[in-house]
C-alpha positions in Angstrom: 113.4 181.7 44.1 109.9 182.7 43.0 108.1 179.3 43.4 110.0 178.8 46.8 108.5 182.1 47.9 105.1 181.5 46.5 105.4 177.9 48.5 106.3 179.4 51.8 103.4 182.1 51.1 100.8 179.7 50.6 102.0 177.4 53.6 102.3 180.4 56.2 98.5 181.7 54.8 97.1 178.0 55.7 98.8 177.7 58.8 97.7 181.0 60.1 94.1 180.7 58.9 94.1 177.4 61.2 95.5 179.4 63.9 93.3 182.1 64.0 90.3 179.6 63.9 91.8 178.1 66.8 92.0 181.3 68.4 88.5 181.8 67.9 87.5 178.4 69.5 90.0 179.1 72.2 88.6 182.7 73.2 84.9 181.2 72.6 85.5 178.1 75.1 87.3 180.8 77.6 84.2 182.9 77.7 82.1 180.0 78.6 84.2 178.7 81.3 84.3 182.7 82.4 80.9 182.4 82.9 81.1 179.2 84.8 84.2 180.4 87.2 84.2 182.1 90.3 85.9 185.5 90.3 89.3 185.4 92.2 90.0 181.8 91.9 93.3 180.3 89.8 90.7 179.0 87.2 89.1 182.6 86.6 92.8 183.9 86.1 93.8 181.1 83.8 90.7 181.9 81.7 91.4 185.6 81.3 95.1 184.7 80.1 93.5 182.4 77.6 91.1 185.1 76.3 94.4 187.5 76.0 96.3 184.6 74.3 93.7 183.9 71.8 93.2 187.4 71.1 97.0 188.0 70.3 97.0 184.6 68.0 94.5 186.0 65.9 96.2 189.2 65.4 99.5 187.8 65.2 98.0 185.4 62.4 96.8 188.3 60.6 99.7 190.4 60.8 101.8 187.1 59.1 98.9 186.8 56.3 99.9 190.6 55.5 103.3 190.3 55.7 103.5 187.2 53.4 101.1 188.2 50.9 102.8 191.6 50.5 106.4 190.2 50.5 107.0 192.7 53.4 110.5 191.5 55.2 109.6 193.8 58.3 106.3 192.5 58.6 107.5 188.8 58.4 110.3 189.3 61.1 107.8 191.2 63.2 105.4 188.3 63.1 108.5 185.9 63.6 109.0 187.5 66.6 105.2 187.4 67.8 105.3 183.9 67.2 108.2 183.1 69.3 106.8 185.1 72.2 103.8 182.8 71.6 105.8 179.5 71.5 107.7 180.5 74.6 104.7 181.5 76.3 102.6 178.4 75.1 105.5 176.1 76.7 105.0 177.8 79.9 101.1 177.4 79.7 101.3 173.6 78.6 103.5 173.1 81.8 100.8 174.9 84.1 97.9 172.8 82.5 99.9 169.4 82.7 100.4 170.5 86.5 96.9 171.6 87.3 94.3 169.7 88.8 91.3 171.3 87.4 88.9 168.7 88.9 90.4 169.5 92.3 90.4 173.1 91.9 86.6 173.1 90.8 85.8 170.8 93.8 87.6 173.5 96.2 86.0 176.3 94.8 82.2 174.8 95.0 82.8 173.7 98.7 83.7 177.4 99.2 80.6 178.6 98.1 78.5 175.9 99.3 80.4 176.3 102.9 78.9 179.9 102.8 75.5 179.2 101.3 73.9 182.4 102.4 76.3 184.7 100.8 76.7 182.7 97.6 73.1 182.1 97.2 73.2 184.0 93.9 76.2 182.3 92.3 75.1 178.8 93.4 71.2 179.6 91.9 73.3 180.4 88.5 75.4 176.9 88.7 72.1 175.1 89.3 70.6 176.8 86.4 73.3 176.3 84.0 74.1 172.8 84.9 71.0 171.5 85.9 71.8 169.8 89.0 70.7 170.9 92.8 72.3 170.9 95.9 75.8 170.0 96.8 75.6 166.4 96.4 71.4 166.0 95.8 68.5 168.0 96.4 68.6 166.6 99.8 71.3 169.2 100.6 68.5 171.8 101.6 66.3 169.8 104.0 68.5 171.2 106.9 67.4 174.7 105.8 63.8 173.9 106.6 62.7 175.8 103.4 61.5 174.8 99.9 63.9 173.3 97.2 64.8 176.6 95.2 63.1 177.1 92.2 66.3 177.0 90.0 66.5 173.5 90.9 63.4 172.4 88.4 63.5 172.6 84.9 61.8 175.9 83.6 61.7 176.5 87.3 58.1 174.9 87.6 58.0 172.6 90.7 57.1 168.8 90.2 59.2 166.1 90.9 59.6 165.2 87.2 61.1 168.6 86.5 63.6 168.3 89.8 67.4 168.2 89.2 68.2 164.9 91.1 72.1 165.1 90.5 74.4 167.4 92.6 76.1 170.2 91.5 79.4 169.1 92.9 79.7 166.3 90.4 78.8 168.1 87.8 81.1 171.0 88.4 83.8 168.6 88.9 83.1 166.6 85.6 82.6 169.7 83.5 86.1 171.1 84.6 87.9 167.8 84.3 86.4 167.8 80.4 87.0 171.5 80.0 90.9 170.9 81.0 91.4 168.3 78.6 90.0 169.9 75.6 91.5 173.2 76.5 95.1 171.2 76.8 94.3 169.4 73.4 93.8 173.0 71.6 97.0 173.9 73.4 99.3 171.5 72.0 97.3 171.8 68.4 98.2 175.7 68.7 101.9 175.0 70.0 102.8 172.8 67.4 101.2 174.9 64.4 103.1 177.9 66.3 106.4 176.1 65.7 105.7 175.2 62.1 104.5 178.9 61.7 107.8 179.9 63.3 109.8 178.0 61.0 108.1 178.8 57.8 108.4 182.2 58.6 112.2 182.4 59.5 112.5 180.6 56.0 110.3 183.2 54.3 112.2 185.9 55.8 115.6 184.7 54.7 114.4 184.1 51.1 113.2 187.3 51.0 116.2 188.9 52.2 118.4 187.1 50.0 116.1 187.9 46.9 117.0 191.6 47.7 120.3 191.4 48.3 120.6 189.9 44.8 118.2 192.2 43.2 120.3 195.2 44.7 123.4 193.7 43.4 121.9 193.3 39.8 121.0 197.0 40.0 
């Protein structure tokens, strides 16, 4: 029995460590996406939810490690309940992620920004600086304005033909959104599978701890 409990404890600790690391990766990826997403859009809301989920995964994993190391039945069952909630919520997130066209959303969001360039100038400038791109499709998009191409369209803001970003921002934004969507979906699936394993092991650990305590009470 003690060997079995030790095995479950070690296995659960390993899974929780991996989950914590993935939670940190998910938060880091979400913070990066948050800086490049438009407030109020679907993508922005989804990123905020990912940050919450990543934080909750870390806290839950920490609880699981403490419960397993201390053989605390209450903490183990509390951990199992939290993991059960995460599994259910993760199913929803994965379904939503599979049904979401991140590239199309990114295209629509950028087109809305570009359609009112004057009001969104600072936001577009930030995108051009971050992604090293210029204009919607190319620097030629600034020709109708009659003014010079913005400094943020140049590397280190040094105006020269060599430093000019030739690629349009729409293509870069859409490509980046698609890439981040695939990476995020992969991480979500890995987290989901690990959460299922953690739920199963936590349940077995909780049952074994409960049976052990009952035997100890009976012997006494």
